[in-house]
C-alpha positions in Angstrom: 0.0 0.0 0.0 1.1 3.6 -0.5 0.6 6.8 1.5 1.6 10.4 0.8 2.4 11.7 4.3 3.8 14.4 6.4 4.6 14.8 10.1 4.9 18.1 11.9 5.1 19.4 15.5 1.7 20.6 16.7 1.9 23.9 18.5 -1.8 24.0 19.6 -3.9 20.8 19.6 -7.1 22.7 20.5 -6.6 25.0 17.5 -5.9 21.9 15.3 -9.1 20.3 16.4 -11.0 23.5 15.7 -9.5 23.7 12.2 -10.3 20.1 11.5 -13.9 20.6 12.5 -14.1 23.7 10.3 -13.1 21.8 7.2 -15.5 19.0 7.9 -13.1 16.3 9.1 -14.6 13.8 11.4 -13.1 12.3 14.6 -12.9 8.5 14.3 -11.6 7.9 17.8 -8.9 8.3 20.4 -6.5 5.4 21.0 -3.5 4.6 23.3 -0.9 2.9 21.2 2.5 1.3 21.9 4.8 0.9 19.0 7.7 -1.5 19.4 10.4 -1.0 16.7 12.6 -3.9 15.8 16.1 -4.0 14.3 15.7 -4.2 10.6 18.2 -4.3 7.7 16.0 -1.9 5.6 12.9 0.1 6.2 11.2 0.1 9.6 9.4 -2.9 11.3 7.1 -2.3 14.2 4.4 -3.9 16.2 1.6 -1.6 17.1 -0.3 -2.7 20.3 -3.8 -1.2 20.3 -5.2 -3.4 23.0 -4.6 -6.8 24.8 -6.1 -8.6 21.8 -5.5 -6.2 18.9 -2.2 -5.4 17.2 -0.6 -4.8 13.8 2.7 -5.7 12.4 3.7 -2.8 10.1 6.7 -2.7 7.7 7.3 0.5 5.8 9.9 2.3 3.7 10.0 6.1 3.5 12.6 8.8 2.9 13.7 10.9 5.9 12.8 14.3 4.4 10.7 17.1 5.8 7.4 17.7 4.0 5.1 15.4 2.0 6.7 12.1 1.1 5.8 8.7 -0.2 5.6 5.8 2.2 5.2 2.2 1.0 4.0 -0.2 3.7 2.4 -3.5 4.5 0.2 -4.3 7.5 -0.7 -7.6 9.1 -3.2 -7.9 12.0 -2.8 -10.0 15.1 -5.1 -10.9 17.9 -2.2 -11.8 20.2 0.2 -8.8 20.1 2.0 -9.9 23.3 3.0 -13.2 21.7 3.8 -11.5 18.4 6.1 -9.0 20.3 7.9 -11.9 21.9 8.4 -13.7 18.5 9.6 -10.5 16.8 11.9 -9.7 19.7 13.5 -13.1 19.5 14.1 -12.9 15.7 15.1 -9.2 15.3 15.8 -7.6 18.7 14.0 -4.5 20.0 15.3 -1.1 18.8 13.0 1.2 20.8 9.4 1.6 22.1 7.2 4.6 21.5 4.0 5.2 23.5 1.4 7.7 22.4 -2.2 8.8 22.6 -3.6 9.2 19.1 -6.7 11.1 17.9 -7.7 9.8 14.5 -9.6 12.2 12.2 -10.8 11.4 8.6 -11.1 13.8 5.7 -11.6 12.5 2.2 -8.9 9.9 1.6 -6.7 11.3 4.4 -6.1 10.1 7.9 -5.2 12.9 10.3 -3.4 11.9 13.5 -3.1 14.2 16.5 -0.5 12.5 18.5 0.7 13.1 22.1 4.0 11.1 22.2 5.5 10.2 25.5 8.8 12.1 26.0 8.5 14.0 22.7 5.3 16.1 22.8 2.5 16.8 20.3 2.5 16.1 16.6 0.2 16.0 13.6 0.5 13.4 10.9 -1.3 13.5 7.6 -1.6 10.2 5.6 -3.3 10.2 2.3 -3.9 6.6 1.1 -3.3 6.5 -2.6 -2.4 4.4 -5.7 0.1 5.3 -8.4 -2.4 7.2 -10.5 -3.6 9.3 -7.5 -0.3 10.5 -6.1 -0.5 14.0 -7.5 -4.1 14.4 -6.1 -3.0 13.0 -2.7 -0.1 15.6 -2.6 -2.7 18.3 -3.2 -4.9 17.1 -0.4 -2.0 17.0 2.0 -1.0 20.5 1.0 -4.6 21.7 1.5 -4.6 20.2 5.0 -1.2 21.7 5.8 -2.7 25.1 5.1 -5.9 24.4 7.0 -3.9 23.2 10.0 -1.5 26.2 9.7 1.5 23.9 9.5 4.6 26.0 8.7 7.9 24.8 7.2 9.6 25.1 10.6 7.1 22.7 12.1 7.9 19.9 9.6 9.6 16.7 11.0 11.6 14.4 8.7 12.1 11.5 11.1 9.9 8.8 12.6 9.0 8.9 16.3 11.4 6.1 16.9 14.3 8.1 15.4 13.4 11.2 17.4 13.2 9.2 20.6 16.5 7.4 19.9 18.2 10.8 19.2 16.7 12.2 22.5 18.1 9.2 24.4 21.5 9.7 22.9 21.8 13.2 24.4 
């Protein structure tokens, strides 16, 4: 599957919520998530724990650049994330764990995430699900949302939460 996505620091979550409401985005829910990243030769491999009996193994490849970028990914669901975590840990080894509270909003083909990430702060992620023939249109939707959410170039983040957290722990 393919997304066009962007990540940015969120200076004001309440203002972001107001802006999302004003453009007709809908709140799909709020979730506590734990992402365990595993050592990988290429791309990123993580287990997302959503609940005791709900998880997803996600592999993705994406450039580390600020601004809208392409992300190619695969997702497999599991109803036993604790066992899956143990298996993946034994095979790959754990790189880092990221805990967050995520609000998921929907607008057209775009998922909007307002994330409060433990030890990192608040972020907004925009992910437009697309196919090859829809990449240009998805870029336009992301840019429209960036304007609506008042995301400035200085807010843009090029790295994943795992990379940001790893860099913070190095300091």
